[in-house]
C-alpha positions as a Markdown table, in Angstrom:
| # | Residue | x | y | z |
|---|---|---|---|---|
| 1 | Met | -22.4 | -131.5 | 132.2 |
| 2 | Ile | -25.8 | -132.0 | 131.2 |
| 3 | Lys | -27.1 | -132.0 | 127.7 |
| 4 | Leu | -30.5 | -132.9 | 125.9 |
| 5 | Val | -30.0 | -135.8 | 123.4 |
| 6 | Ser | -33.1 | -136.8 | 121.5 |
| 7 | Gly | -35.7 | -135.7 | 123.9 |
| 8 | Arg | -33.4 | -137.1 | 126.7 |
| 9 | Ile | -31.5 | -135.6 | 129.7 |
| 10 | Val | -28.2 | -137.1 | 129.9 |
| 11 | Leu | -25.3 | -136.7 | 132.5 |
| 12 | Thr | -22.0 | -136.7 | 130.5 |
| 13 | Lys | -19.6 | -135.8 | 133.3 |
| 14 | Ile | -19.7 | -134.8 | 137.0 |
| 15 | Cys | -16.3 | -133.4 | 138.6 |
| 16 | Thr | -15.3 | -135.2 | 141.5 |
| 17 | Asp | -14.5 | -131.8 | 143.4 |
| 18 | Tyr | -18.3 | -131.4 | 143.5 |
| 19 | Glu | -19.6 | -130.4 | 147.1 |
| 20 | Lys | -22.6 | -132.4 | 148.5 |
| 21 | Ser | -24.8 | -129.3 | 148.0 |
| 22 | Asp | -24.0 | -129.1 | 144.1 |
| 23 | Leu | -25.0 | -132.6 | 143.7 |
| 24 | Ile | -28.2 | -132.2 | 145.2 |
| 25 | Phe | -28.9 | -128.9 | 143.2 |
| 26 | Leu | -27.5 | -130.9 | 140.0 |
| 27 | Ser | -30.1 | -133.7 | 140.9 |
| 28 | Leu | -33.2 | -130.9 | 141.3 |
| 29 | Leu | -31.9 | -129.5 | 138.0 |
| 30 | Leu | -32.4 | -133.2 | 136.5 |
| 31 | Leu | -35.5 | -134.0 | 137.7 |
| 32 | Asn | -36.8 | -130.2 | 136.9 |
| 33 | Glu | -35.7 | -130.9 | 133.2 |
| 34 | Leu | -37.0 | -134.3 | 133.3 |
| 35 | Lys | -40.5 | -133.0 | 134.5 |
| 36 | Tyr | -40.6 | -130.3 | 131.9 |
| 37 | Glu | -39.9 | -132.9 | 129.4 |
| 38 | Met | -42.7 | -135.3 | 130.3 |
| 39 | Gln | -45.1 | -132.3 | 130.6 |
| 40 | Met | -44.1 | -131.3 | 126.9 |
| 41 | Lys | -44.8 | -135.0 | 125.9 |
| 42 | Lys | -48.4 | -135.1 | 127.7 |
| 43 | Leu | -49.2 | -131.7 | 126.2 |
| 44 | Val | -48.5 | -133.1 | 122.5 |
| 45 | Ile | -50.5 | -136.0 | 123.2 |
| 46 | Leu | -53.4 | -133.9 | 124.6 |
| 47 | Leu | -53.5 | -131.6 | 121.7 |
| 48 | Ile | -53.4 | -134.7 | 119.2 |
| 49 | Phe | -56.3 | -136.3 | 121.1 |
| 50 | Leu | -58.1 | -132.9 | 121.1 |
| 51 | Met | -57.6 | -132.4 | 117.4 |
| 52 | Phe | -59.3 | -136.0 | 116.9 |
| 53 | Phe | -61.8 | -135.1 | 118.8 |
| 54 | Ile | -62.7 | -132.1 | 117.3 |
| 55 | Phe | -62.3 | -133.8 | 113.8 |
| 56 | His | -64.5 | -136.4 | 114.7 |
| 57 | Ala | -67.3 | -134.3 | 116.0 |
| 58 | Phe | -67.3 | -132.4 | 112.9 |
| 59 | Thr | -67.4 | -135.2 | 110.7 |
| 60 | Gln | -70.0 | -137.1 | 112.6 |
| 61 | Thr | -73.7 | -136.8 | 112.9 |
| 62 | Gln | -74.4 | -135.3 | 116.1 |
| 63 | Ala | -77.6 | -135.8 | 118.2 |
| 64 | Leu | -79.9 | -133.3 | 120.3 |
| 65 | Phe | -82.1 | -135.0 | 122.7 |
| 66 | Phe | -84.8 | -133.3 | 124.4 |
| 67 | Gln | -85.5 | -134.4 | 127.9 |
| 68 | Arg | -89.5 | -135.1 | 128.0 |
| 69 | Ile | -91.8 | -135.0 | 130.9 |
| 70 | Leu | -94.4 | -137.8 | 130.4 |
| 71 | Pro | -97.9 | -137.8 | 130.5 |
| 72 | Asn | -99.5 | -140.0 | 133.3 |
| 73 | Lys | -100.8 | -142.5 | 131.4 |
| 74 | Ile | -98.5 | -144.3 | 128.7 |
| 75 | Asp | -101.6 | -144.6 | 126.3 |
| 76 | Leu | -101.2 | -140.8 | 125.8 |
| 77 | Ile | -97.4 | -140.9 | 124.6 |
| 78 | Asp | -98.6 | -141.1 | 121.2 |
| 79 | Glu | -97.0 | -139.9 | 117.6 |
| 80 | Asn | -97.8 | -136.2 | 118.2 |
| 81 | Phe | -95.8 | -136.6 | 121.6 |
| 82 | Trp | -93.1 | -138.3 | 120.1 |
| 83 | Arg | -92.8 | -135.9 | 117.2 |
| 84 | Ala | -93.2 | -132.6 | 119.0 |
| 85 | Pro | -89.3 | -131.8 | 119.5 |
| 86 | Tyr | -88.8 | -132.8 | 115.8 |
| 87 | Asp | -91.7 | -130.7 | 114.3 |
| 88 | Ser | -90.6 | -127.6 | 116.6 |
| 89 | Val | -87.0 | -127.6 | 114.7 |
| 90 | Ser | -86.9 | -126.5 | 111.3 |
| 91 | Thr | -83.7 | -128.6 | 110.2 |
| 92 | Pro | -84.8 | -132.1 | 109.4 |
| 93 | His | -83.7 | -134.7 | 111.5 |
| 94 | Thr | -82.2 | -136.6 | 108.8 |
| 95 | Ser | -79.8 | -133.8 | 108.3 |
| 96 | Asn | -76.1 | -134.5 | 108.0 |
| 97 | Ser | -75.3 | -132.2 | 110.7 |
| 98 | Tyr | -77.5 | -133.2 | 113.7 |
| 99 | Leu | -80.3 | -135.4 | 114.8 |
| 100 | Ile | -83.5 | -134.5 | 117.1 |
| 101 | Gly | -84.6 | -137.2 | 119.4 |
| 102 | Asn | -86.5 | -137.8 | 122.9 |
| 103 | Ser | -84.7 | -138.7 | 126.0 |
| 104 | Ile | -86.7 | -140.7 | 128.3 |
| 105 | Thr | -86.2 | -141.3 | 132.0 |
| 106 | Phe | -87.1 | -144.5 | 133.6 |
| 107 | Asn | -87.8 | -144.3 | 137.3 |
| 108 | Leu | -86.4 | -147.8 | 138.4 |
| 109 | Leu | -87.7 | -147.4 | 142.0 |
| 110 | Gly | -90.4 | -145.2 | 141.3 |
| 111 | Asp | -92.7 | -147.5 | 139.1 |
| 112 | Ser | -93.7 | -150.9 | 138.8 |
| 113 | His | -91.7 | -153.3 | 136.7 |
| 114 | Leu | -95.0 | -153.8 | 134.5 |
| 115 | His | -95.2 | -150.1 | 133.8 |
| 116 | Leu | -91.4 | -149.7 | 133.0 |
| 117 | Lys | -91.7 | -152.8 | 130.6 |
| 118 | Gln | -94.7 | -151.3 | 129.0 |
| 119 | Leu | -93.1 | -147.8 | 128.7 |
| 120 | Leu | -90.1 | -149.2 | 127.2 |
| 121 | Glu | -91.7 | -151.1 | 124.6 |
| 122 | Lys | -93.8 | -148.0 | 123.6 |
| 123 | Val | -91.2 | -145.7 | 123.3 |
| 124 | Leu | -89.0 | -148.0 | 121.1 |
| 125 | Ser | -91.9 | -148.7 | 119.1 |
| 126 | Leu | -92.7 | -144.9 | 118.5 |
| 127 | Ser | -88.7 | -144.3 | 117.9 |
| 128 | Glu | -88.8 | -147.1 | 115.0 |
| 129 | Thr | -92.1 | -145.9 | 113.4 |
| 130 | Thr | -91.5 | -142.1 | 113.6 |
| 131 | Ser | -87.7 | -142.6 | 112.8 |
| 132 | Ile | -87.0 | -140.4 | 115.6 |
| 133 | Pro | -84.1 | -141.6 | 118.0 |
| 134 | Val | -84.5 | -142.3 | 121.9 |
| 135 | His | -82.0 | -141.8 | 124.5 |
| 136 | Ile | -82.6 | -143.9 | 127.4 |
| 137 | His | -82.1 | -142.8 | 130.7 |
| 138 | Leu | -82.1 | -145.3 | 133.7 |
| 139 | Asp | -82.4 | -143.7 | 137.1 |
| 140 | Gly | -83.1 | -145.3 | 140.3 |
| 141 | Gln | -82.3 | -142.4 | 142.8 |
| 142 | Asn | -84.5 | -139.2 | 142.8 |
| 143 | Trp | -88.2 | -141.1 | 142.9 |
| 144 | Ile | -88.5 | -144.3 | 144.9 |
| 145 | Ala | -92.3 | -144.4 | 145.9 |
| 146 | Ala | -92.6 | -148.0 | 144.3 |
| 147 | Arg | -90.4 | -149.4 | 146.7 |
| 148 | Pro | -91.7 | -148.9 | 150.4 |
| 149 | Asp | -90.0 | -152.2 | 151.2 |
| 150 | Leu | -86.6 | -150.4 | 150.8 |
| 151 | Trp | -87.1 | -146.8 | 152.5 |
| 152 | Asn | -90.1 | -147.4 | 155.0 |
| 153 | Trp | -88.3 | -147.7 | 158.3 |
| 154 | Phe | -90.5 | -145.4 | 160.4 |
| 155 | Asp | -94.1 | -146.1 | 159.6 |
| 156 | Pro | -96.2 | -149.1 | 160.6 |
| 157 | Ser | -99.5 | -148.0 | 158.9 |
| 158 | Ile | -98.3 | -148.1 | 155.6 |
| 159 | Pro | -97.0 | -150.8 | 153.4 |
| 160 | Gly | -93.0 | -152.0 | 153.6 |
| 161 | Tyr | -92.5 | -151.1 | 157.2 |
| 162 | Asn | -89.4 | -152.8 | 158.6 |
| 163 | Pro | -87.1 | -151.2 | 161.1 |
| 164 | Glu | -84.3 | -152.7 | 159.0 |
| 165 | Asn | -84.6 | -150.5 | 156.2 |
| 166 | Arg | -82.9 | -148.0 | 157.9 |
| 167 | Lys | -79.9 | -149.3 | 156.4 |
| 168 | Asn | -81.4 | -148.2 | 152.8 |
| 169 | Val | -81.7 | -144.5 | 153.2 |
| 170 | Glu | -79.2 | -142.0 | 154.0 |
| 171 | Trp | -77.8 | -141.0 | 157.9 |
| 172 | Thr | -76.8 | -137.8 | 159.2 |
| 173 | Ser | -74.2 | -139.4 | 161.4 |
| 174 | Trp | -72.4 | -142.6 | 161.5 |
| 175 | Thr | -75.3 | -144.6 | 163.5 |
| 176 | Pro | -78.8 | -145.8 | 162.0 |
| 177 | Asp | -80.7 | -143.9 | 164.7 |
| 178 | Ser | -79.7 | -140.6 | 162.5 |
| 179 | Ala | -81.7 | -142.2 | 159.6 |
| 180 | Val | -83.7 | -139.8 | 157.8 |
| 181 | Lys | -87.6 | -140.0 | 157.2 |
| 182 | Val | -87.9 | -137.1 | 154.7 |
| 183 | Cys | -86.1 | -135.0 | 152.3 |
| 184 | Trp | -86.6 | -132.0 | 150.3 |
| 185 | Arg | -86.3 | -131.0 | 146.7 |
| 186 | Asp | -86.1 | -127.7 | 144.8 |
| 187 | Trp | -86.4 | -128.1 | 141.0 |
| 188 | Gly | -88.1 | -124.7 | 140.5 |
| 189 | Gln | -89.8 | -124.9 | 144.0 |
| 190 | Gln | -89.3 | -126.8 | 147.1 |
| 191 | Ile | -91.3 | -130.2 | 147.5 |
| 192 | Arg | -90.9 | -132.9 | 150.2 |
| 193 | Val | -89.6 | -136.3 | 148.8 |
| 194 | Leu | -88.6 | -139.5 | 150.5 |
| 195 | Pro | -85.9 | -140.3 | 152.4 |
| 196 | Ala | -82.6 | -140.1 | 150.0 |
| 197 | Pro | -81.7 | -143.7 | 149.2 |
| 198 | Asn | -78.3 | -145.0 | 150.5 |
| 199 | Ile | -76.8 | -146.0 | 147.1 |
| 200 | Ala | -74.1 | -148.1 | 148.4 |
| 201 | Ser | -77.0 | -150.5 | 150.3 |
| 202 | Pro | -77.2 | -154.0 | 148.9 |
| 203 | Ala | -80.7 | -153.8 | 148.9 |
| 204 | Ile | -81.1 | -150.7 | 146.6 |
| 205 | Leu | -78.1 | -152.0 | 144.3 |
| 206 | Asn | -80.0 | -155.4 | 143.8 |
| 207 | Ala | -83.2 | -153.4 | 143.2 |
| 208 | His | -81.1 | -151.5 | 140.4 |
| 209 | Tyr | -79.7 | -154.9 | 139.1 |
| 210 | Glu | -83.4 | -156.6 | 139.0 |
| 211 | Ala | -84.7 | -153.4 | 136.9 |
| 212 | Tyr | -81.7 | -153.9 | 134.5 |
| 213 | Asp | -82.2 | -157.5 | 134.2 |
| 214 | Leu | -85.8 | -156.4 | 132.9 |
| 215 | Leu | -85.1 | -153.8 | 130.4 |
| 216 | Leu | -81.5 | -154.3 | 129.1 |
| 217 | Pro | -82.5 | -157.6 | 127.2 |
| 218 | Ile | -85.5 | -155.7 | 125.6 |
| 219 | Ile | -83.0 | -152.8 | 124.6 |
| 220 | Ile | -80.7 | -155.2 | 123.3 |
| 221 | Lys | -83.1 | -157.2 | 121.3 |
| 222 | Trp | -84.4 | -154.0 | 119.7 |
| 223 | Ile | -80.9 | -152.9 | 118.8 |
| 224 | Lys | -80.2 | -156.0 | 116.9 |
| 225 | His | -83.6 | -156.0 | 115.1 |
| 226 | Leu | -82.8 | -152.7 | 113.6 |
| 227 | Pro | -81.7 | -152.5 | 110.1 |
| 228 | Ala | -78.3 | -151.0 | 109.7 |
| 229 | Ala | -79.9 | -147.8 | 108.0 |
| 230 | Lys | -81.8 | -147.5 | 111.3 |
| 231 | Lys | -79.2 | -148.0 | 114.0 |
| 232 | Tyr | -78.8 | -144.2 | 114.6 |
| 233 | Leu | -82.2 | -144.5 | 116.1 |
| 234 | Phe | -80.5 | -145.8 | 119.4 |
| 235 | Gly | -79.1 | -142.6 | 120.9 |
| 236 | Gly | -77.3 | -144.4 | 123.9 |
| 237 | Ile | -78.0 | -145.1 | 127.7 |
| 238 | Arg | -77.6 | -143.0 | 130.7 |
| 239 | Ile | -77.3 | -144.6 | 134.2 |
| 240 | Gly | -78.2 | -142.3 | 137.2 |
| 241 | Trp | -79.1 | -139.0 | 137.5 |
| 242 | Glu | -77.1 | -136.2 | 139.1 |
| 243 | Ala | -76.0 | -138.6 | 142.0 |
| 244 | Gly | -74.7 | -136.2 | 144.8 |
| 245 | Ile | -75.2 | -135.4 | 148.4 |
| 246 | Asn | -77.6 | -132.6 | 149.7 |
| 247 | Tyr | -79.3 | -131.2 | 146.8 |
| 248 | Asn | -81.8 | -133.3 | 144.9 |
| 249 | Ala | -82.7 | -134.8 | 148.4 |
| 250 | Tyr | -81.8 | -132.2 | 150.9 |
| 251 | Tyr | -82.1 | -133.0 | 154.7 |
| 252 | Tyr | -82.8 | -129.8 | 156.9 |
| 253 | Lys | -81.4 | -129.7 | 160.4 |
| 254 | Asn | -84.1 | -131.4 | 162.6 |
| 255 | Gly | -86.0 | -132.7 | 159.4 |
| 256 | Asn | -87.3 | -135.7 | 161.2 |
| 257 | Glu | -88.6 | -133.5 | 163.9 |
| 258 | Ile | -90.6 | -131.5 | 161.5 |
| 259 | Phe | -92.0 | -134.4 | 159.6 |
| 260 | Asp | -93.1 | -136.2 | 162.9 |
| 261 | Lys | -94.9 | -132.6 | 164.1 |
| 262 | His | -96.5 | -132.2 | 160.6 |
| 263 | Pro | -96.3 | -135.1 | 158.5 |
| 264 | Ser | -99.2 | -134.0 | 156.0 |
| 265 | Thr | -98.4 | -130.4 | 155.5 |
| 266 | Thr | -95.5 | -128.4 | 154.4 |
| 267 | Glu | -96.9 | -124.9 | 155.8 |
| 268 | Tyr | -94.1 | -125.3 | 158.4 |
| 269 | Asp | -91.0 | -126.7 | 156.5 |
| 270 | Pro | -88.0 | -124.2 | 156.4 |
| 271 | Lys | -87.9 | -122.1 | 153.4 |
| 272 | Thr | -84.1 | -121.5 | 153.5 |
| 273 | Asn | -82.4 | -121.5 | 150.1 |
| 274 | His | -81.0 | -125.1 | 151.0 |
| 275 | Tyr | -78.4 | -125.2 | 148.0 |
| 276 | Arg | -76.3 | -122.6 | 150.0 |
| 277 | Glu | -76.7 | -124.7 | 153.6 |
| 278 | Phe | -74.4 | -127.2 | 155.0 |
| 279 | Phe | -75.5 | -130.9 | 154.9 |
| 280 | Ile | -76.1 | -130.6 | 159.0 |
| 281 | Arg | -75.4 | -127.6 | 160.7 |
| 282 | Gln | -73.9 | -128.3 | 164.2 |
């Protein structure tokens, strides 16, 4: 017979005259009971975790960060710019319920190292001066114009040309002859963008690491410098930005041919809603 003892399934007796099919059925029954018990335990653990999370969420100060579009010049990022989201919200940023802050994106391959360093030092200083938190977003995928030495495998007339750079961009097949020259992005309206980077390429990864080596020590030093009462100004770091295939850097079928025929105009670019398209239509 089978009985439940302290949450465990125990087989106390099996008659010797059971047929083989009966034993198989009994084994399946045992397995089902064990699975049920395991599922119940997992459910209890999950409920405990959710209760803890909800309690923690409602007892800790929360933060709301506004993703900011930066002006073209660092000098234009001033206190008025930094305070804009806070001033637009009536609840004080020192409320026990939530904080208001700014989220700033650093385009690791889209700007020079000097620009990234100056931008970081500026926003950290503004955060401390205004007592408005900052969330730091490090992205090296969507904007890569500052590193033609990584993506330019196809145009010898501009800096960075090297056919070996095929390895640093996406392909549409298993061979490098399908490396892309152009992609498209639609964040409200379609634009051309540079070739989608191959985020597994050692050269691309090293470029990310170089930027981390530059920026992270500055961030760590700033956090350590903050007095305990102002540690809340550091809203965290986010690495990457909507990493995925075929939406932020979409490649239309025959995209390279379109680019070769019309390198300086988008008049003849496809206008299909590419979010509904396959990566390559065969």
